[in-house]
PASE-779190 format. One record per residue (C-alpha): residue in one letter; x, y, z. Coordinates in steps of 0.001 Angstrom, whole numbers, plus 500000, padded with zeros to 6 digits. Layout:
<nodes>
AXYZ ...
</nodes>
This chain:
<nodes>
M343495032726777433 R344480029698776831 R343441027492779965 D340470025398778821 S340659022386780781 S338528021308783686 T341691020032785867 S344392023146785307 V343689026779786028 S345655029384784179 I346562031795787199 A346135035062784903 E342652033721784683 S341262033729787702 D339825035188790330 C342355034048792532 L346006033132792748 S345520029190792312 F346272026322790023 E344027022728790184 P344872020466791395 R347536022012793748 L350254019595792687 A353361021147790635 L356134019703789079 A359594021593790502 S362337022494788376 L364815019470787851 S368486020611786451 G368692019665783171 E365889017412782897 A363061019664783206 D361917020608779566 A358259020988778108 E358243017253777605 W358745016501781097 A356235018658781677 A353540017521779292 A354072013981780759 G352604014737784305 A349958016934783183 N347803013980783786 H348598014391788084 A349862018128788241 G348356021610787649 A352008023481787477 A355007022481785997 F358186024792786367 L360791024038783407 G364283024738784458 G366328025714786110 I367732028390783190 A371052030313783233 L370288033893781491 D373640035783781244 E377068034623780872 P378086034338784456 S375143031829785369 R376064030090781879 E379439029625782929 A379019028747786278 A376191026427785028 R379214024353782886 A381658024039785643 L378449022066787235 V378134019664783878 D382163019474784111 R381511017821787474 D378542015411786128 R375537017536786811 R373187018152784170 E372362021982783159 F370383023341780240 L372940025483778046 P371088026148774558 D372846028988772895 D370358031241773465 P368366030626776334 L365904033178776200 S364762031114772547 F364600028328774656 I362286029837777038 M360140030769774245 E360197027383772352 Q359635025745775171 L356654027629776548 T354593027378773242 L355450024003772942 L353228023857776397 D350562026470775023 D347777023729774595 V348811021603777457 P346902021023780306 I349350022707782589 Q350433025640784201 S353424026524782913 G356784028242785016 V360123028594784315 N362701028871786862 V365263031179786210 R369083032319787445 A370946035507786228 T373458038045788176 T371840041150786880 V368259042393786795 D368317042888782836 P367758039341781807 I365404038671784340 R363408041518782874 E363193040032779171 A362265036144780450 A359712038136782410 A358103039168779496 I358258035872777276 C356579034242780426 A353774036985780404 N353169036340776463 H352531032613777718 D350431033309781261 A353907031582782491 I354886032159786229 L358265033354785967 E359872031935789046 I363755033618790148 N365955030982791797 A367161031681795132 H367679027969795877 C370606026668794826 R373309025879797087 Q376243024899794450 P379026026827795397 E379991027848791336 L376437029467791814 R376589030805795214 E380080032717794260 I378443034707791648 G375457035592793595 C372752033716792340 G370559030515794023 E370464030507797788 S372614033672798045 L370151035733796606 L368471035355800394 A370315037576802336 D370581040191799313 S367915042428800789 D368597044978797741 R368738042802794716 L366174040219794586 P363206042608795550 K364907044563792401 Y364310041006790423 V361253040472791531 E360138044112790738 A361565043834787190 A359720040367786723 A356431042022787743 A356637045182785749 K356260043010782839 G353157041379783646 S354390038058784561 I353267036155787568 V356354036131789927 S357640033375792022 V360836032974793772 K362272029353794756 V363481029238798402 R365348026816800631 A365321026943804172 E367832026368807015 V370370029079805473 E372108030816807712 G371201034308808763 V368225034329806303 D364637034802808264 L362937033384805671 P359391035083806471 T361885038235805906 V361996037403803167 A358987036220801688 Q357580040131803078 R360104041521801038 I359623040105797779 E355825040204798523 S355923044069799072 A358559044075795965 G355333042532793298 A355802038785793862 D352555036427794038 M353984033274795039 I357094031597797178 H358206028205796495 V359664026706799980 D361927023827799848 A361489022967803796 M364432021089804385 D363654019482807582 S362127022232808440 E358767021534807561 A357086024609810570 V358893026934808633 I356048026733805790 R353662027808808398 K355940031084809617 V356013031818805927 A352114031440805066 D351277033694808490 A353763036746807403 T352277037507803981 D349809036743801497 L351947035088798877 F350835032061797437 V353089029455799135 I353804025645797415 A355822023776799994 N358305021319798721 N361180018876800507 E359725015320800639 V356319015395799495 R356068011625798823 D352735010328800067 R349680011154802209 A351236012454805759 S353212014940804467 V350811016251801462 V348240016683804726 E350976018583806716 Y351768021194804910 F348745021802803640 R347634022028807583 D350375023748808065 G349240026434805482 A350638025591802274 D348769026680799052 A350077023919796821 V353045021604797101 S355446020205794538 V357519017532793838 G360518017151792131 R362726013292791904 P359514011475791338 S358604013566788440 R361241011768786765 E358635008799786541 P355011011034786062 T353324006845785606 G355535005972789344 P353967005283791813 V354994008728794086 L353687011068791875 G350295009091791828 R350223008915795002 V350865012524796064 A348297013523793559 A345856010853794960 A346452012730798116 V345917016109796635 E342934015170795309 K341519014135798722 W342251017124800142 E340737019236797791 A337262017041797491 P334543018979799415 V333528017034802360 Q329680015394801391 
</nodes>
């Protein structure tokens, strides 16, 4: 295995599911590539590239998002792009992951095989709320699909990939602890929760499963880090502040995570 830094541990190598420090960089549409991940490696233990649209329906939706001024990754061959980006991170001391979207299971399976070859996390996107993605069954619409989301997880896990699912709280008619139990039964290892304005959902999800829980949303300072860890999160993630790896927010969050992890003397 490639991870040999004292500040980052490959999940596949460790005795328990973890990465150090327990701070992840969350995917940023059209921005979160290998260069972005490497720039944040001094602060974070993991980075999720993407999101990457894998099949033609999800790519067409991504093109529609670009048409209304949203940034998206639209390489000619998304699977080759994932392989290229993960290869660039093979010697970077950070646990890599890739956030993906697809309308069918086969592209998920193929992306998971690539992630497995690089000891990377395959993260299924059940999070995006743009109507173009919801209308084709991607993003948060997967949360209510009790059949398809577990199948995506099963397919990815069968390829030997570490499997995460990125989810969103406050989706009408969706009970996140129940979703967490379903994906855990299907073979998921992690759940990456955008808590929105419902921070207490982290405790509910943590209590409902043995999944590794990454908490996201307004992680900006020591107070937010402490709150999420006390609510049962195993790690926290930041999105927009990761655009500025030398900026004050990412440094402040990293310091708070380090202090929380430090053993009591």
